[in-house]
C-alpha positions as CSV (number, residue, x, y, z in Angstrom):
1,M,107.0,101.5,136.8
2,A,108.8,102.0,133.4
3,E,108.4,105.2,131.5
4,M,106.4,104.7,128.3
5,M,108.0,106.0,125.1
6,I,105.8,104.6,122.3
7,S,102.2,103.6,122.6
8,L,99.9,102.2,119.9
9,R,96.2,101.6,120.5
10,N,94.0,99.8,118.0
11,V,96.1,101.0,115.0
12,S,94.8,99.9,111.6
13,K,95.8,100.8,108.1
14,T,93.7,100.1,105.0
15,Y,94.9,101.0,101.4
16,V,92.7,101.1,98.3
17,S,94.4,99.3,95.4
18,M,92.7,99.1,92.0
19,G,89.3,99.6,93.7
20,D,89.9,96.9,96.4
21,E,90.6,97.6,100.0
22,V,93.7,95.9,101.4
23,Q,94.1,95.8,105.2
24,A,97.8,96.2,105.9
25,L,97.4,96.4,109.7
26,K,94.4,95.5,111.9
27,S,94.0,96.7,115.5
28,V,97.7,96.7,116.5
29,S,98.3,97.7,120.1
30,F,101.6,97.7,122.0
31,D,103.8,99.8,124.2
32,V,107.6,100.4,124.2
33,N,109.1,101.6,127.4
34,K,112.1,103.9,127.6
35,G,115.3,101.9,127.3
36,E,113.7,98.9,125.7
37,A,114.9,97.5,122.4
38,V,112.3,96.2,120.0
39,S,112.6,94.1,116.8
40,I,109.7,94.0,114.3
41,M,109.8,90.9,112.2
42,G,107.5,89.2,109.7
43,H,107.1,87.8,106.3
44,S,107.2,90.0,103.2
45,G,104.0,92.0,102.9
46,S,103.0,91.5,106.6
47,G,102.9,95.2,107.4
48,K,106.3,95.9,108.9
49,S,107.2,98.9,106.8
50,T,103.6,100.2,107.1
51,L,103.8,100.0,110.9
52,L,107.2,101.8,111.0
53,S,106.0,104.6,108.7
54,I,103.0,105.1,111.0
55,I,105.2,105.2,114.1
56,G,107.6,107.5,112.2
57,A,104.9,110.1,111.6
58,L,105.1,109.5,107.8
59,N,101.8,107.8,107.1
60,P,98.7,108.3,109.3
61,P,96.7,105.2,110.4
62,T,93.2,104.6,109.1
63,E,92.2,104.1,112.7
64,G,93.8,104.2,116.1
65,R,96.1,106.3,118.3
66,V,99.9,106.6,118.1
67,E,101.7,108.4,121.0
68,I,105.4,109.1,121.3
69,D,106.6,110.4,124.6
70,G,102.9,111.2,125.5
71,I,102.2,113.2,122.3
72,N,99.5,111.9,119.9
73,I,101.5,112.6,116.7
74,Y,98.5,112.5,114.4
75,E,96.8,115.3,116.3
76,L,99.8,117.5,115.2
77,S,99.6,119.6,112.0
78,Q,101.7,118.3,109.1
79,E,104.2,121.1,109.8
80,M,104.5,120.1,113.4
81,R,104.9,116.4,112.5
82,A,107.7,117.4,110.2
83,D,109.4,119.3,113.0
84,F,108.8,116.4,115.3
85,R,110.4,113.9,112.9
86,R,113.4,116.3,112.4
87,E,114.0,116.7,116.1
88,Y,113.2,113.3,117.5
89,L,113.2,110.5,114.9
90,G,115.6,108.8,112.6
91,F,115.2,106.2,109.9
92,V,117.5,103.8,108.0
93,F,115.4,103.0,104.9
94,Q,115.7,99.6,103.2
95,Q,115.8,101.4,99.9
96,F,117.7,104.6,99.0
97,Q,115.8,107.8,99.7
98,L,118.1,110.1,97.7
99,I,117.1,113.4,96.0
100,P,117.8,112.8,92.3
101,L,119.1,116.4,91.7
102,S,121.6,116.2,94.5
103,N,125.0,114.5,94.8
104,S,127.2,113.6,97.7
105,S,130.5,115.1,96.3
């Protein structure tokens, strides 16, 4: 049996925008095993970035469970999640995430 690396169970995310609730994700469940490659595709506004930010320990789900390598990342403190991201995760953002007061020279 393959070793599970990422597991999502009934993950939902709801935002409040101008007093209205917007459901970005509804009951998403899937597993990614070690060594598998996964592509997340969909139309603009379909929840891809929201899903990746939840898996990346940046944005907690409204409901559901997210485990990476057997660790429920949203049971960790914010400090421990920051350590987890630094040690185990990497992102290539679709928009620049630069610090305005820094430069690369």
